[in-house]
Biotite code that builds the C-alpha atoms (Angstrom):
import biotite.structure as struc

atoms = struc.array([
    struc.Atom([0.000, 0.000, 0.000], chain_id="A", res_id=1, res_name="MET", atom_name="CA", element="C"),
    struc.Atom([1.224, 3.497, -0.796], chain_id="A", res_id=2, res_name="ARG", atom_name="CA", element="C"),
    struc.Atom([2.117, 5.853, 2.080], chain_id="A", res_id=3, res_name="GLU", atom_name="CA", element="C"),
    struc.Atom([-0.688, 8.178, 0.978], chain_id="A", res_id=4, res_name="TYR", atom_name="CA", element="C"),
    struc.Atom([-4.153, 7.714, -0.478], chain_id="A", res_id=5, res_name="LEU", atom_name="CA", element="C"),
    struc.Atom([-6.054, 10.383, -2.407], chain_id="A", res_id=6, res_name="LEU", atom_name="CA", element="C"),
    struc.Atom([-9.838, 10.052, -2.575], chain_id="A", res_id=7, res_name="PHE", atom_name="CA", element="C"),
    struc.Atom([-11.327, 12.025, -5.449], chain_id="A", res_id=8, res_name="VAL", atom_name="CA", element="C"),
    struc.Atom([-14.813, 12.810, -6.705], chain_id="A", res_id=9, res_name="ASP", atom_name="CA", element="C"),
    struc.Atom([-16.261, 14.941, -9.483], chain_id="A", res_id=10, res_name="THR", atom_name="CA", element="C"),
    struc.Atom([-19.647, 16.448, -10.250], chain_id="A", res_id=11, res_name="GLU", atom_name="CA", element="C"),
    struc.Atom([-20.057, 16.985, -13.960], chain_id="A", res_id=12, res_name="THR", atom_name="CA", element="C"),
    struc.Atom([-22.066, 18.881, -16.552], chain_id="A", res_id=13, res_name="SER", atom_name="CA", element="C"),
    struc.Atom([-23.262, 15.644, -18.172], chain_id="A", res_id=14, res_name="GLY", atom_name="CA", element="C"),
    struc.Atom([-22.142, 12.116, -19.012], chain_id="A", res_id=15, res_name="ILE", atom_name="CA", element="C"),
    struc.Atom([-19.719, 10.895, -21.701], chain_id="A", res_id=16, res_name="PRO", atom_name="CA", element="C"),
    struc.Atom([-21.259, 9.797, -24.980], chain_id="A", res_id=17, res_name="ARG", atom_name="CA", element="C"),
    struc.Atom([-18.491, 7.325, -25.819], chain_id="A", res_id=18, res_name="ASP", atom_name="CA", element="C"),
    struc.Atom([-15.981, 6.153, -23.197], chain_id="A", res_id=19, res_name="TRP", atom_name="CA", element="C"),
    struc.Atom([-13.420, 5.199, -25.849], chain_id="A", res_id=20, res_name="ASN", atom_name="CA", element="C"),
    struc.Atom([-13.067, 8.542, -27.610], chain_id="A", res_id=21, res_name="LYS", atom_name="CA", element="C"),
    struc.Atom([-9.950, 10.679, -27.003], chain_id="A", res_id=22, res_name="PRO", atom_name="CA", element="C"),
    struc.Atom([-10.085, 13.634, -24.644], chain_id="A", res_id=23, res_name="TYR", atom_name="CA", element="C"),
    struc.Atom([-9.691, 15.958, -27.622], chain_id="A", res_id=24, res_name="SER", atom_name="CA", element="C"),
    struc.Atom([-13.234, 15.045, -28.711], chain_id="A", res_id=25, res_name="SER", atom_name="CA", element="C"),
    struc.Atom([-14.846, 18.124, -27.200], chain_id="A", res_id=26, res_name="ARG", atom_name="CA", element="C"),
    struc.Atom([-18.500, 17.252, -27.787], chain_id="A", res_id=27, res_name="ASP", atom_name="CA", element="C"),
    struc.Atom([-18.050, 13.760, -26.381], chain_id="A", res_id=28, res_name="ASN", atom_name="CA", element="C"),
    struc.Atom([-16.787, 14.602, -22.906], chain_id="A", res_id=29, res_name="TRP", atom_name="CA", element="C"),
    struc.Atom([-18.679, 16.712, -20.343], chain_id="A", res_id=30, res_name="PRO", atom_name="CA", element="C"),
    struc.Atom([-17.000, 19.206, -18.016], chain_id="A", res_id=31, res_name="HIS", atom_name="CA", element="C"),
    struc.Atom([-16.099, 19.119, -14.340], chain_id="A", res_id=32, res_name="ILE", atom_name="CA", element="C"),
    struc.Atom([-18.364, 21.457, -12.380], chain_id="A", res_id=33, res_name="ALA", atom_name="CA", element="C"),
    struc.Atom([-17.046, 20.485, -8.935], chain_id="A", res_id=34, res_name="GLN", atom_name="CA", element="C"),
    struc.Atom([-13.808, 18.709, -8.054], chain_id="A", res_id=35, res_name="LEU", atom_name="CA", element="C"),
    struc.Atom([-12.831, 17.581, -4.567], chain_id="A", res_id=36, res_name="ALA", atom_name="CA", element="C"),
    struc.Atom([-10.152, 15.352, -3.122], chain_id="A", res_id=37, res_name="TRP", atom_name="CA", element="C"),
    struc.Atom([-8.985, 14.288, 0.335], chain_id="A", res_id=38, res_name="VAL", atom_name="CA", element="C"),
    struc.Atom([-5.493, 13.001, 1.138], chain_id="A", res_id=39, res_name="VAL", atom_name="CA", element="C"),
    struc.Atom([-4.972, 10.437, 3.902], chain_id="A", res_id=40, res_name="TYR", atom_name="CA", element="C"),
    struc.Atom([-2.045, 8.495, 5.255], chain_id="A", res_id=41, res_name="THR", atom_name="CA", element="C"),
    struc.Atom([-2.281, 4.734, 4.765], chain_id="A", res_id=42, res_name="LYS", atom_name="CA", element="C"),
    struc.Atom([-3.346, 4.316, 8.411], chain_id="A", res_id=43, res_name="ASP", atom_name="CA", element="C"),
    struc.Atom([-6.351, 6.629, 7.943], chain_id="A", res_id=44, res_name="GLY", atom_name="CA", element="C"),
    struc.Atom([-5.093, 10.004, 9.171], chain_id="A", res_id=45, res_name="GLN", atom_name="CA", element="C"),
    struc.Atom([-6.397, 12.943, 7.136], chain_id="A", res_id=46, res_name="GLU", atom_name="CA", element="C"),
    struc.Atom([-3.649, 15.119, 5.666], chain_id="A", res_id=47, res_name="VAL", atom_name="CA", element="C"),
    struc.Atom([-5.605, 17.698, 3.680], chain_id="A", res_id=48, res_name="LYS", atom_name="CA", element="C"),
    struc.Atom([-8.837, 18.300, 1.792], chain_id="A", res_id=49, res_name="ALA", atom_name="CA", element="C"),
    struc.Atom([-9.597, 20.408, -1.284], chain_id="A", res_id=50, res_name="GLU", atom_name="CA", element="C"),
    struc.Atom([-12.977, 21.404, -2.701], chain_id="A", res_id=51, res_name="ASN", atom_name="CA", element="C"),
    struc.Atom([-13.386, 23.575, -5.817], chain_id="A", res_id=52, res_name="HIS", atom_name="CA", element="C"),
    struc.Atom([-16.035, 24.682, -8.282], chain_id="A", res_id=53, res_name="TYR", atom_name="CA", element="C"),
    struc.Atom([-15.033, 25.434, -11.864], chain_id="A", res_id=54, res_name="ILE", atom_name="CA", element="C"),
    struc.Atom([-16.243, 28.467, -13.778], chain_id="A", res_id=55, res_name="GLN", atom_name="CA", element="C"),
    struc.Atom([-18.635, 27.538, -16.622], chain_id="A", res_id=56, res_name="PRO", atom_name="CA", element="C"),
    struc.Atom([-16.992, 29.779, -19.216], chain_id="A", res_id=57, res_name="ASN", atom_name="CA", element="C"),
    struc.Atom([-17.092, 27.148, -21.958], chain_id="A", res_id=58, res_name="ASP", atom_name="CA", element="C"),
    struc.Atom([-19.821, 24.703, -20.985], chain_id="A", res_id=59, res_name="TYR", atom_name="CA", element="C"),
    struc.Atom([-23.506, 24.390, -20.165], chain_id="A", res_id=60, res_name="ASP", atom_name="CA", element="C"),
    struc.Atom([-25.185, 22.191, -17.567], chain_id="A", res_id=61, res_name="MET", atom_name="CA", element="C"),
    struc.Atom([-27.423, 19.381, -18.750], chain_id="A", res_id=62, res_name="SER", atom_name="CA", element="C"),
    struc.Atom([-30.823, 19.435, -16.999], chain_id="A", res_id=63, res_name="PRO", atom_name="CA", element="C"),
    struc.Atom([-30.381, 15.799, -15.930], chain_id="A", res_id=64, res_name="ALA", atom_name="CA", element="C"),
    struc.Atom([-27.021, 16.459, -14.236], chain_id="A", res_id=65, res_name="SER", atom_name="CA", element="C"),
    struc.Atom([-28.236, 19.680, -12.638], chain_id="A", res_id=66, res_name="GLY", atom_name="CA", element="C"),
    struc.Atom([-31.165, 17.843, -11.103], chain_id="A", res_id=67, res_name="SER", atom_name="CA", element="C"),
    struc.Atom([-28.780, 15.312, -9.535], chain_id="A", res_id=68, res_name="VAL", atom_name="CA", element="C"),
    struc.Atom([-26.185, 17.550, -7.898], chain_id="A", res_id=69, res_name="HIS", atom_name="CA", element="C"),
    struc.Atom([-28.128, 20.819, -7.810], chain_id="A", res_id=70, res_name="GLY", atom_name="CA", element="C"),
    struc.Atom([-25.339, 22.969, -9.254], chain_id="A", res_id=71, res_name="LEU", atom_name="CA", element="C"),
    struc.Atom([-26.455, 25.849, -11.475], chain_id="A", res_id=72, res_name="THR", atom_name="CA", element="C"),
    struc.Atom([-24.537, 28.014, -13.902], chain_id="A", res_id=73, res_name="LEU", atom_name="CA", element="C"),
    struc.Atom([-25.289, 31.054, -11.750], chain_id="A", res_id=74, res_name="GLY", atom_name="CA", element="C"),
    struc.Atom([-23.818, 29.405, -8.647], chain_id="A", res_id=75, res_name="PHE", atom_name="CA", element="C"),
    struc.Atom([-20.749, 28.254, -10.578], chain_id="A", res_id=76, res_name="LEU", atom_name="CA", element="C"),
    struc.Atom([-20.160, 31.709, -12.060], chain_id="A", res_id=77, res_name="ARG", atom_name="CA", element="C"),
    struc.Atom([-20.245, 33.200, -8.573], chain_id="A", res_id=78, res_name="GLU", atom_name="CA", element="C"),
    struc.Atom([-18.228, 30.563, -6.717], chain_id="A", res_id=79, res_name="HIS", atom_name="CA", element="C"),
    struc.Atom([-16.186, 28.919, -9.465], chain_id="A", res_id=80, res_name="GLY", atom_name="CA", element="C"),
    struc.Atom([-12.467, 29.249, -10.143], chain_id="A", res_id=81, res_name="LYS", atom_name="CA", element="C"),
    struc.Atom([-10.586, 29.023, -13.462], chain_id="A", res_id=82, res_name="PRO", atom_name="CA", element="C"),
    struc.Atom([-10.142, 25.428, -14.615], chain_id="A", res_id=83, res_name="ARG", atom_name="CA", element="C"),
    struc.Atom([-6.365, 25.680, -14.909], chain_id="A", res_id=84, res_name="HIS", atom_name="CA", element="C"),
    struc.Atom([-5.977, 26.924, -11.337], chain_id="A", res_id=85, res_name="ALA", atom_name="CA", element="C"),
    struc.Atom([-8.051, 24.038, -9.931], chain_id="A", res_id=86, res_name="VAL", atom_name="CA", element="C"),
    struc.Atom([-6.392, 21.346, -12.035], chain_id="A", res_id=87, res_name="MET", atom_name="CA", element="C"),
    struc.Atom([-2.958, 22.748, -11.164], chain_id="A", res_id=88, res_name="GLN", atom_name="CA", element="C"),
    struc.Atom([-3.657, 22.244, -7.447], chain_id="A", res_id=89, res_name="ARG", atom_name="CA", element="C"),
    struc.Atom([-4.628, 18.604, -7.995], chain_id="A", res_id=90, res_name="LEU", atom_name="CA", element="C"),
    struc.Atom([-1.644, 18.146, -10.308], chain_id="A", res_id=91, res_name="HIS", atom_name="CA", element="C"),
    struc.Atom([0.700, 19.362, -7.553], chain_id="A", res_id=92, res_name="CYS", atom_name="CA", element="C"),
    struc.Atom([-0.827, 17.062, -4.920], chain_id="A", res_id=93, res_name="ASP", atom_name="CA", element="C"),
    struc.Atom([-0.593, 14.017, -7.174], chain_id="A", res_id=94, res_name="LEU", atom_name="CA", element="C"),
    struc.Atom([3.088, 14.743, -7.811], chain_id="A", res_id=95, res_name="LEU", atom_name="CA", element="C"),
    struc.Atom([3.829, 15.535, -4.160], chain_id="A", res_id=96, res_name="GLN", atom_name="CA", element="C"),
    struc.Atom([2.134, 12.563, -2.502], chain_id="A", res_id=97, res_name="TYR", atom_name="CA", element="C"),
    struc.Atom([2.400, 9.901, -5.240], chain_id="A", res_id=98, res_name="HIS", atom_name="CA", element="C"),
    struc.Atom([-0.777, 8.376, -3.775], chain_id="A", res_id=99, res_name="PRO", atom_name="CA", element="C"),
    struc.Atom([-2.997, 5.436, -4.430], chain_id="A", res_id=100, res_name="LEU", atom_name="CA", element="C"),
    struc.Atom([-5.926, 7.227, -6.112], chain_id="A", res_id=101, res_name="VAL", atom_name="CA", element="C"),
    struc.Atom([-9.323, 5.959, -4.941], chain_id="A", res_id=102, res_name="VAL", atom_name="CA", element="C"),
    struc.Atom([-12.847, 6.748, -6.132], chain_id="A", res_id=103, res_name="ALA", atom_name="CA", element="C"),
    struc.Atom([-16.281, 5.159, -6.188], chain_id="A", res_id=104, res_name="HIS", atom_name="CA", element="C"),
    struc.Atom([-17.089, 4.460, -9.853], chain_id="A", res_id=105, res_name="PHE", atom_name="CA", element="C"),
    struc.Atom([-13.476, 5.278, -10.655], chain_id="A", res_id=106, res_name="LEU", atom_name="CA", element="C"),
    struc.Atom([-14.041, 5.005, -14.408], chain_id="A", res_id=107, res_name="GLN", atom_name="CA", element="C"),
    struc.Atom([-15.953, 8.290, -14.473], chain_id="A", res_id=108, res_name="LEU", atom_name="CA", element="C"),
    struc.Atom([-13.685, 10.249, -12.131], chain_id="A", res_id=109, res_name="ASP", atom_name="CA", element="C"),
    struc.Atom([-10.498, 8.917, -13.772], chain_id="A", res_id=110, res_name="PHE", atom_name="CA", element="C"),
    struc.Atom([-11.630, 10.068, -17.201], chain_id="A", res_id=111, res_name="HIS", atom_name="CA", element="C"),
    struc.Atom([-13.115, 13.368, -16.049], chain_id="A", res_id=112, res_name="MET", atom_name="CA", element="C"),
    struc.Atom([-9.890, 14.293, -14.234], chain_id="A", res_id=113, res_name="VAL", atom_name="CA", element="C"),
    struc.Atom([-7.976, 13.247, -17.357], chain_id="A", res_id=114, res_name="GLY", atom_name="CA", element="C"),
    struc.Atom([-10.208, 15.457, -19.493], chain_id="A", res_id=115, res_name="VAL", atom_name="CA", element="C"),
    struc.Atom([-9.714, 18.292, -17.005], chain_id="A", res_id=116, res_name="GLY", atom_name="CA", element="C"),
    struc.Atom([-5.932, 18.003, -17.254], chain_id="A", res_id=117, res_name="PHE", atom_name="CA", element="C"),
    struc.Atom([-6.141, 17.897, -21.056], chain_id="A", res_id=118, res_name="TYR", atom_name="CA", element="C"),
    struc.Atom([-8.300, 21.010, -21.243], chain_id="A", res_id=119, res_name="ARG", atom_name="CA", element="C"),
    struc.Atom([-6.028, 22.812, -18.781], chain_id="A", res_id=120, res_name="ALA", atom_name="CA", element="C"),
    struc.Atom([-2.966, 21.981, -20.864], chain_id="A", res_id=121, res_name="GLY", atom_name="CA", element="C"),
    struc.Atom([-1.386, 19.875, -18.118], chain_id="A", res_id=122, res_name="LEU", atom_name="CA", element="C"),
    struc.Atom([0.193, 16.423, -18.144], chain_id="A", res_id=123, res_name="GLN", atom_name="CA", element="C"),
    struc.Atom([-1.957, 13.724, -16.537], chain_id="A", res_id=124, res_name="ASN", atom_name="CA", element="C"),
    struc.Atom([-0.179, 12.176, -13.504], chain_id="A", res_id=125, res_name="PRO", atom_name="CA", element="C"),
    struc.Atom([-3.040, 9.693, -13.048], chain_id="A", res_id=126, res_name="LEU", atom_name="CA", element="C"),
    struc.Atom([-1.677, 7.655, -15.934], chain_id="A", res_id=127, res_name="GLU", atom_name="CA", element="C"),
    struc.Atom([1.383, 6.790, -13.832], chain_id="A", res_id=128, res_name="HIS", atom_name="CA", element="C"),
    struc.Atom([-0.268, 6.240, -10.436], chain_id="A", res_id=129, res_name="LEU", atom_name="CA", element="C"),
    struc.Atom([-2.014, 3.173, -8.957], chain_id="A", res_id=130, res_name="PRO", atom_name="CA", element="C"),
    struc.Atom([-5.806, 3.414, -8.717], chain_id="A", res_id=131, res_name="THR", atom_name="CA", element="C"),
    struc.Atom([-8.585, 1.615, -6.871], chain_id="A", res_id=132, res_name="PHE", atom_name="CA", element="C"),
    struc.Atom([-12.355, 1.625, -7.318], chain_id="A", res_id=133, res_name="CYS", atom_name="CA", element="C"),
    struc.Atom([-14.384, 1.014, -4.149], chain_id="A", res_id=134, res_name="THR", atom_name="CA", element="C"),
    struc.Atom([-17.470, 0.277, -6.259], chain_id="A", res_id=135, res_name="MET", atom_name="CA", element="C"),
    struc.Atom([-15.759, -2.685, -7.910], chain_id="A", res_id=136, res_name="ARG", atom_name="CA", element="C"),
    struc.Atom([-14.805, -3.950, -4.451], chain_id="A", res_id=137, res_name="ALA", atom_name="CA", element="C"),
    struc.Atom([-18.465, -4.242, -3.398], chain_id="A", res_id=138, res_name="THR", atom_name="CA", element="C"),
    struc.Atom([-19.154, -7.370, -5.451], chain_id="A", res_id=139, res_name="GLY", atom_name="CA", element="C"),
    struc.Atom([-18.981, -9.695, -2.395], chain_id="A", res_id=140, res_name="PRO", atom_name="CA", element="C"),
    struc.Atom([-21.525, -7.479, -0.600], chain_id="A", res_id=141, res_name="LEU", atom_name="CA", element="C"),
    struc.Atom([-24.210, -7.611, -3.290], chain_id="A", res_id=142, res_name="VAL", atom_name="CA", element="C"),
    struc.Atom([-27.305, -9.557, -2.218], chain_id="A", res_id=143, res_name="ARG", atom_name="CA", element="C"),
    struc.Atom([-29.264, -9.603, -5.479], chain_id="A", res_id=144, res_name="HIS", atom_name="CA", element="C"),
    struc.Atom([-28.159, -11.531, -8.535], chain_id="A", res_id=145, res_name="ALA", atom_name="CA", element="C"),
    struc.Atom([-29.230, -8.770, -10.932], chain_id="A", res_id=146, res_name="ASN", atom_name="CA", element="C"),
    struc.Atom([-27.123, -6.127, -9.156], chain_id="A", res_id=147, res_name="GLN", atom_name="CA", element="C"),
    struc.Atom([-23.452, -5.951, -10.016], chain_id="A", res_id=148, res_name="GLY", atom_name="CA", element="C"),
    struc.Atom([-22.174, -3.444, -7.475], chain_id="A", res_id=149, res_name="PHE", atom_name="CA", element="C"),
    struc.Atom([-23.341, -1.149, -4.696], chain_id="A", res_id=150, res_name="LEU", atom_name="CA", element="C"),
    struc.Atom([-23.715, 2.586, -5.171], chain_id="A", res_id=151, res_name="ARG", atom_name="CA", element="C"),
    struc.Atom([-21.836, 4.731, -2.685], chain_id="A", res_id=152, res_name="LEU", atom_name="CA", element="C"),
    struc.Atom([-24.978, 5.533, -0.696], chain_id="A", res_id=153, res_name="SER", atom_name="CA", element="C"),
    struc.Atom([-25.874, 1.827, -0.560], chain_id="A", res_id=154, res_name="GLU", atom_name="CA", element="C"),
    struc.Atom([-22.375, 0.876, 0.566], chain_id="A", res_id=155, res_name="LEU", atom_name="CA", element="C"),
    struc.Atom([-22.374, 3.567, 3.249], chain_id="A", res_id=156, res_name="HIS", atom_name="CA", element="C"),
    struc.Atom([-25.757, 2.381, 4.542], chain_id="A", res_id=157, res_name="GLN", atom_name="CA", element="C"),
    struc.Atom([-24.622, -1.238, 4.549], chain_id="A", res_id=158, res_name="ARG", atom_name="CA", element="C"),
    struc.Atom([-21.392, -0.535, 6.416], chain_id="A", res_id=159, res_name="LEU", atom_name="CA", element="C"),
    struc.Atom([-22.527, 2.059, 8.948], chain_id="A", res_id=160, res_name="PHE", atom_name="CA", element="C"),
    struc.Atom([-26.313, 1.544, 9.143], chain_id="A", res_id=161, res_name="HIS", atom_name="CA", element="C"),
    struc.Atom([-26.940, 5.228, 8.505], chain_id="A", res_id=162, res_name="GLU", atom_name="CA", element="C"),
    struc.Atom([-27.633, 7.327, 5.405], chain_id="A", res_id=163, res_name="PRO", atom_name="CA", element="C"),
    struc.Atom([-24.730, 8.903, 3.578], chain_id="A", res_id=164, res_name="GLN", atom_name="CA", element="C"),
    struc.Atom([-24.724, 12.654, 4.290], chain_id="A", res_id=165, res_name="PRO", atom_name="CA", element="C"),
    struc.Atom([-25.001, 15.171, 1.415], chain_id="A", res_id=166, res_name="ARG", atom_name="CA", element="C"),
    struc.Atom([-25.037, 12.827, -1.552], chain_id="A", res_id=167, res_name="GLN", atom_name="CA", element="C"),
    struc.Atom([-23.804, 14.131, -4.928], chain_id="A", res_id=168, res_name="HIS", atom_name="CA", element="C"),
    struc.Atom([-21.562, 16.757, -3.388], chain_id="A", res_id=169, res_name="ASP", atom_name="CA", element="C"),
    struc.Atom([-17.990, 16.060, -4.503], chain_id="A", res_id=170, res_name="ALA", atom_name="CA", element="C"),
    struc.Atom([-16.347, 16.744, -1.141], chain_id="A", res_id=171, res_name="LEU", atom_name="CA", element="C"),
    struc.Atom([-18.972, 14.805, 0.828], chain_id="A", res_id=172, res_name="ALA", atom_name="CA", element="C"),
    struc.Atom([-18.692, 11.894, -1.612], chain_id="A", res_id=173, res_name="ASP", atom_name="CA", element="C"),
    struc.Atom([-14.894, 11.897, -1.360], chain_id="A", res_id=174, res_name="ALA", atom_name="CA", element="C"),
    struc.Atom([-15.127, 11.737, 2.446], chain_id="A", res_id=175, res_name="TYR", atom_name="CA", element="C"),
    struc.Atom([-17.761, 8.985, 2.256], chain_id="A", res_id=176, res_name="ALA", atom_name="CA", element="C"),
    struc.Atom([-15.566, 6.993, -0.126], chain_id="A", res_id=177, res_name="THR", atom_name="CA", element="C"),
    struc.Atom([-12.634, 7.299, 2.263], chain_id="A", res_id=178, res_name="ALA", atom_name="CA", element="C"),
    struc.Atom([-14.748, 6.217, 5.229], chain_id="A", res_id=179, res_name="ARG", atom_name="CA", element="C"),
    struc.Atom([-16.038, 3.192, 3.307], chain_id="A", res_id=180, res_name="CYS", atom_name="CA", element="C"),
    struc.Atom([-12.556, 2.274, 2.049], chain_id="A", res_id=181, res_name="PHE", atom_name="CA", element="C"),
    struc.Atom([-11.009, 2.186, 5.520], chain_id="A", res_id=182, res_name="PHE", atom_name="CA", element="C"),
    struc.Atom([-13.969, 0.251, 6.923], chain_id="A", res_id=183, res_name="GLU", atom_name="CA", element="C"),
    struc.Atom([-13.770, -2.317, 4.111], chain_id="A", res_id=184, res_name="LEU", atom_name="CA", element="C"),
    struc.Atom([-10.061, -2.544, 4.822], chain_id="A", res_id=185, res_name="GLN", atom_name="CA", element="C"),
    struc.Atom([-10.744, -3.070, 8.525], chain_id="A", res_id=186, res_name="ARG", atom_name="CA", element="C"),
    struc.Atom([-13.212, -5.851, 7.697], chain_id="A", res_id=187, res_name="GLN", atom_name="CA", element="C"),
    struc.Atom([-10.748, -7.550, 5.355], chain_id="A", res_id=188, res_name="GLY", atom_name="CA", element="C"),
    struc.Atom([-12.698, -6.985, 2.124], chain_id="A", res_id=189, res_name="THR", atom_name="CA", element="C"),
    struc.Atom([-9.958, -4.671, 0.873], chain_id="A", res_id=190, res_name="ILE", atom_name="CA", element="C"),
    struc.Atom([-6.425, -6.019, 1.245], chain_id="A", res_id=191, res_name="THR", atom_name="CA", element="C"),
    struc.Atom([-3.083, -5.230, -0.390], chain_id="A", res_id=192, res_name="PRO", atom_name="CA", element="C"),
    struc.Atom([-3.784, -8.219, -2.654], chain_id="A", res_id=193, res_name="LYS", atom_name="CA", element="C"),
    struc.Atom([-7.166, -6.904, -3.859], chain_id="A", res_id=194, res_name="THR", atom_name="CA", element="C"),
    struc.Atom([-5.640, -3.457, -4.458], chain_id="A", res_id=195, res_name="VAL", atom_name="CA", element="C"),
    struc.Atom([-2.800, -4.954, -6.480], chain_id="A", res_id=196, res_name="ALA", atom_name="CA", element="C"),
    struc.Atom([-5.161, -7.225, -8.437], chain_id="A", res_id=197, res_name="LEU", atom_name="CA", element="C"),
    struc.Atom([-7.403, -4.316, -9.395], chain_id="A", res_id=198, res_name="GLN", atom_name="CA", element="C"),
    struc.Atom([-4.351, -2.385, -10.513], chain_id="A", res_id=199, res_name="GLY", atom_name="CA", element="C"),
    struc.Atom([-3.286, -5.209, -12.822], chain_id="A", res_id=200, res_name="LEU", atom_name="CA", element="C"),
    struc.Atom([-6.798, -5.419, -14.269], chain_id="A", res_id=201, res_name="GLN", atom_name="CA", element="C"),
    struc.Atom([-6.805, -1.669, -14.902], chain_id="A", res_id=202, res_name="SER", atom_name="CA", element="C"),
    struc.Atom([-3.477, -1.879, -16.733], chain_id="A", res_id=203, res_name="ILE", atom_name="CA", element="C"),
    struc.Atom([-4.793, -4.731, -18.890], chain_id="A", res_id=204, res_name="SER", atom_name="CA", element="C"),
    struc.Atom([-7.964, -2.786, -19.709], chain_id="A", res_id=205, res_name="SER", atom_name="CA", element="C"),
    struc.Atom([-5.947, 0.289, -20.674], chain_id="A", res_id=206, res_name="ALA", atom_name="CA", element="C"),
    struc.Atom([-3.743, -1.762, -22.996], chain_id="A", res_id=207, res_name="LYS", atom_name="CA", element="C"),
    struc.Atom([-6.805, -3.379, -24.577], chain_id="A", res_id=208, res_name="LEU", atom_name="CA", element="C"),
    struc.Atom([-8.396, 0.038, -25.109], chain_id="A", res_id=209, res_name="ARG", atom_name="CA", element="C"),
    struc.Atom([-5.253, 1.336, -26.824], chain_id="A", res_id=210, res_name="LYS", atom_name="CA", element="C"),
    struc.Atom([-5.135, -1.776, -28.991], chain_id="A", res_id=211, res_name="ARG", atom_name="CA", element="C"),
    struc.Atom([-8.752, -1.290, -30.044], chain_id="A", res_id=212, res_name="ARG", atom_name="CA", element="C"),
    struc.Atom([-8.054, 2.325, -30.956], chain_id="A", res_id=213, res_name="ILE", atom_name="CA", element="C"),
    struc.Atom([-5.032, 1.310, -33.034], chain_id="A", res_id=214, res_name="LYS", atom_name="CA", element="C"),
    struc.Atom([-7.027, -1.435, -34.752], chain_id="A", res_id=215, res_name="VAL", atom_name="CA", element="C"),
    struc.Atom([-9.841, 1.017, -35.440], chain_id="A", res_id=216, res_name="GLY", atom_name="CA", element="C"),
    struc.Atom([-7.488, 3.558, -36.956], chain_id="A", res_id=217, res_name="VAL", atom_name="CA", element="C"),
    struc.Atom([-5.801, 0.876, -39.024], chain_id="A", res_id=218, res_name="GLY", atom_name="CA", element="C"),
    struc.Atom([-9.117, -0.336, -40.378], chain_id="A", res_id=219, res_name="ALA", atom_name="CA", element="C"),
    struc.Atom([-10.123, 3.157, -41.429], chain_id="A", res_id=220, res_name="TRP", atom_name="CA", element="C"),
    struc.Atom([-6.760, 3.701, -43.131], chain_id="A", res_id=221, res_name="LEU", atom_name="CA", element="C"),
    struc.Atom([-7.201, 0.418, -45.011], chain_id="A", res_id=222, res_name="LEU", atom_name="CA", element="C"),
    struc.Atom([-10.697, 1.402, -46.128], chain_id="A", res_id=223, res_name="ILE", atom_name="CA", element="C"),
    struc.Atom([-9.460, 4.842, -47.202], chain_id="A", res_id=224, res_name="ALA", atom_name="CA", element="C"),
    struc.Atom([-6.589, 3.268, -49.150], chain_id="A", res_id=225, res_name="GLY", atom_name="CA", element="C"),
    struc.Atom([-8.898, 0.849, -50.965], chain_id="A", res_id=226, res_name="LEU", atom_name="CA", element="C"),
    struc.Atom([-11.245, 3.710, -51.789], chain_id="A", res_id=227, res_name="ALA", atom_name="CA", element="C"),
    struc.Atom([-8.381, 5.693, -53.351], chain_id="A", res_id=228, res_name="LEU", atom_name="CA", element="C"),
    struc.Atom([-7.281, 2.697, -55.411], chain_id="A", res_id=229, res_name="VAL", atom_name="CA", element="C"),
    struc.Atom([-10.840, 2.155, -56.642], chain_id="A", res_id=230, res_name="LEU", atom_name="CA", element="C"),
    struc.Atom([-11.189, 5.859, -57.491], chain_id="A", res_id=231, res_name="LEU", atom_name="CA", element="C"),
    struc.Atom([-7.915, 5.820, -59.438], chain_id="A", res_id=232, res_name="ALA", atom_name="CA", element="C"),
    struc.Atom([-9.020, 2.717, -61.323], chain_id="A", res_id=233, res_name="PHE", atom_name="CA", element="C"),
    struc.Atom([-12.308, 4.349, -62.292], chain_id="A", res_id=234, res_name="LEU", atom_name="CA", element="C"),
    struc.Atom([-10.591, 7.546, -63.418], chain_id="A", res_id=235, res_name="LEU", atom_name="CA", element="C"),
    struc.Atom([-8.085, 5.669, -65.526], chain_id="A", res_id=236, res_name="ILE", atom_name="CA", element="C"),
    struc.Atom([-10.773, 3.482, -66.998], chain_id="A", res_id=237, res_name="GLY", atom_name="CA", element="C"),
])
């Protein structure tokens, strides 16, 4: 286990249309409206917490997302900070602490933070850090065959027999994720072995995704080449 753990959560302007598209695909990826993270030592001592809203200078809020987290463009204009300034703070903490990065439904937060770094013109340290998804760790706790994993609120209720406070607030969700992680660790559901295994699975998935992208590009190049040959043949004929 790393010396430090960083629990991160995002509230967004919408949802991705295609998880496999590059971050440069502007219309595909939503924007971060709120970004929060909490740093802990590996034995559960809080080191610091950050909570930031991002100015909506280049994005709108989808009605569906707004109804979930309650953030409005007016609130974000008043309380938000420039994207680069917020992403720079997270960038510095990732480089300083070299943490295990933890989130509930990590896939979304991992990509949204990656998109945030891309749009801020910063390198993405997440690509070189170990990650762990508490949602994926809830498989053994699921009681219904048609349910794959537990949502954060469900996990919190199951572990502590009380509702999760302030759902869909990035800072509150980051704290709830940390509380659940350390409790699952205490119970033995999360171990160094499960953390390492998830990391290996994430690396394999990333390699497979890159391979699919390369194959996709290659196929399109082949099709384009055949089309040019056919066009030349028709023109000559």
